[in-house]
C-alpha positions in Angstrom: 64.4 100.0 103.6 65.4 96.7 103.0 67.4 94.0 104.9 70.4 92.6 102.7 73.5 90.3 103.3 77.0 91.3 102.2 79.8 89.0 101.4 82.2 90.0 103.7 85.9 89.1 104.4 85.3 87.5 107.5 81.5 86.0 106.2 78.0 87.4 105.8 77.6 91.1 107.0 73.8 92.4 107.7 73.0 95.6 106.3 70.3 97.9 105.9 69.6 99.3 102.1 67.5 102.4 101.9 67.5 106.2 101.1 66.5 108.2 97.8 64.5 106.2 94.9 66.5 108.0 92.3 70.0 108.7 93.9 72.6 110.9 92.6 75.1 109.5 95.0 75.8 106.8 97.3 76.5 106.5 101.0 77.9 104.2 103.7 77.4 104.9 107.2 79.7 103.2 110.1 78.5 102.7 113.6 80.0 103.1 117.1 82.7 100.6 118.8 81.2 97.1 118.5 82.6 96.2 122.0 80.6 99.2 123.7 77.1 98.3 122.2 77.6 99.9 118.9 75.2 98.6 115.9 74.0 99.7 112.8 70.7 100.6 114.5 72.4 103.2 116.7 70.1 106.4 116.8 72.9 108.9 115.6 73.5 106.2 112.5 69.9 106.2 111.9 69.8 110.1 111.9 72.5 110.2 109.4 70.9 107.5 107.3 67.9 109.9 107.2 69.7 113.0 106.6 71.8 111.4 103.8 68.5 110.3 102.0 67.3 113.7 102.0 70.6 114.8 100.1 69.6 112.1 97.4 71.8 109.3 98.4 71.3 105.8 98.4 72.3 104.6 101.8 73.5 101.7 103.3 74.1 100.8 107.1 75.7 97.7 108.3 77.0 95.8 111.2 80.5 95.3 111.5 82.0 91.8 112.1 80.8 90.0 115.1 77.7 92.2 115.8 74.3 91.4 115.6 74.0 88.9 112.4 77.6 89.6 111.0 80.0 87.0 111.1 83.4 87.0 112.6 85.0 88.9 115.6 86.1 92.2 116.7 89.6 93.3 115.1 90.4 96.4 116.7 89.6 98.7 113.6 91.5 96.8 110.9 89.4 94.3 110.0 86.5 96.9 110.1 88.1 98.9 107.6 88.0 95.5 105.1 84.1 95.2 106.3 83.8 99.1 105.2 85.3 98.3 101.7 83.1 95.2 101.0 80.2 97.3 101.8 81.1 100.2 99.3 81.7 97.5 97.0 78.3 96.1 97.5 76.7 99.4 96.7 78.9 100.3 93.9 77.9 96.8 92.5 74.3 97.9 92.4 74.6 101.7 91.6 78.2 102.0 89.5 79.3 105.7 88.5 77.8 107.5 91.4 80.0 109.2 93.8 80.6 107.9 97.5 80.0 109.6 100.8 81.0 108.3 103.8 79.8 108.7 107.5 80.7 107.3 110.8 80.0 107.7 114.4 82.8 107.6 117.0 84.7 104.4 116.3 82.8 104.5 112.9 84.2 107.5 112.4 87.7 106.5 112.8 87.1 103.5 110.2 85.4 105.9 107.4 88.4 108.3 107.9 90.8 105.6 107.6 89.3 104.4 104.2 88.1 107.6 102.7 91.1 107.8 100.4 91.4 104.2 99.2 87.7 104.3 98.5 87.8 107.3 96.9 85.1 109.0 98.9 84.0 112.5 97.8 82.4 113.4 101.3 83.3 112.4 104.7 81.2 112.9 107.7 82.4 112.3 111.1 80.4 112.6 114.2 82.4 112.6 117.5 85.4 111.1 115.8 87.8 109.3 118.4 91.0 111.1 118.1 92.6 110.0 121.0 90.4 107.1 122.4 90.2 103.2 122.0 93.9 103.1 121.2 93.2 104.2 117.4 95.8 106.1 115.4 93.6 108.6 113.8 94.4 108.7 110.2 95.8 111.8 108.3 93.6 114.1 106.4 91.6 112.3 103.4 91.4 114.0 100.2 87.5 114.4 100.9 85.5 117.3 101.9 85.5 116.6 105.5 82.7 117.7 108.1 83.2 117.0 111.8 80.6 117.3 114.1 81.3 117.5 117.9 79.5 118.1 121.2 81.5 120.1 123.6 80.0 118.1 126.6 81.3 114.5 125.2 81.5 112.4 128.0 83.4 109.7 126.0 85.5 111.4 123.7 87.5 114.3 125.1 86.1 117.4 123.0 89.3 119.3 123.9 91.3 116.7 122.1 88.9 116.6 118.9 89.0 120.6 118.6 92.8 120.6 119.2 93.3 117.6 116.6 91.4 119.2 113.9 92.6 122.8 114.3 96.1 121.6 113.1 94.5 120.1 109.7 95.3 121.3 106.5 93.2 122.0 104.3 90.6 122.8 107.1 87.5 120.7 108.0 84.1 122.2 108.2 83.7 122.3 112.2 80.1 121.8 113.7 80.4 122.6 117.2 77.4 121.9 119.6 77.4 123.6 122.9 76.2 121.2 125.8 75.9 118.2 123.6 77.0 115.1 124.8 78.5 112.0 122.7 75.2 110.3 121.8 73.8 114.0 121.1 70.4 113.1 123.4 67.9 115.7 122.5 69.9 117.4 119.8 69.6 114.8 117.0 67.2 117.3 115.1 69.5 120.1 115.3 72.7 117.7 114.3 70.3 116.8 111.1 69.3 120.4 110.4 72.8 121.8 110.8 74.3 119.1 108.5 71.7 119.9 105.9 72.4 123.3 106.0 76.0 122.7 105.4 75.5 120.1 102.5 
């Protein structure tokens, strides 16, 4: 792991570069809502990082604008999409011509899904996506392979809304349902990792 600085659209963004030493793809992971304590050190984010490293990804997690040492201020999901684009550009400059995977947890799932087509992602992993939360208009289905992980006891995001939203999407997403799991997957992170690895 190495701490890096990304030239972001609102100033410097702090990030952590890690993953496979000889990667076959690159992956960028987006963290939960900045106004609700979300950072790149969130345990679901770091679990996604380790999971993607096992899939031979070079990984980058970073703090959105206004979080930690990242410059700027919260922009309600708009500027955060530009932050993600800057993070992807940083990683692509270092490792060109490798396919891109995106992953995000909660608010980060919205940001990564919103940018998946523009960034030409080949795989998208969304954990507890906020389909009817934070006043966000959740994006239409991107072209990428889309894996969604959702606990049915989520205390932050309505699991019923999530399951209903994705039932109507075509082509279908690959849905991982976790009986009894809450929003932060307390006590279930190893299961989340293992089920993602099995699917991937």
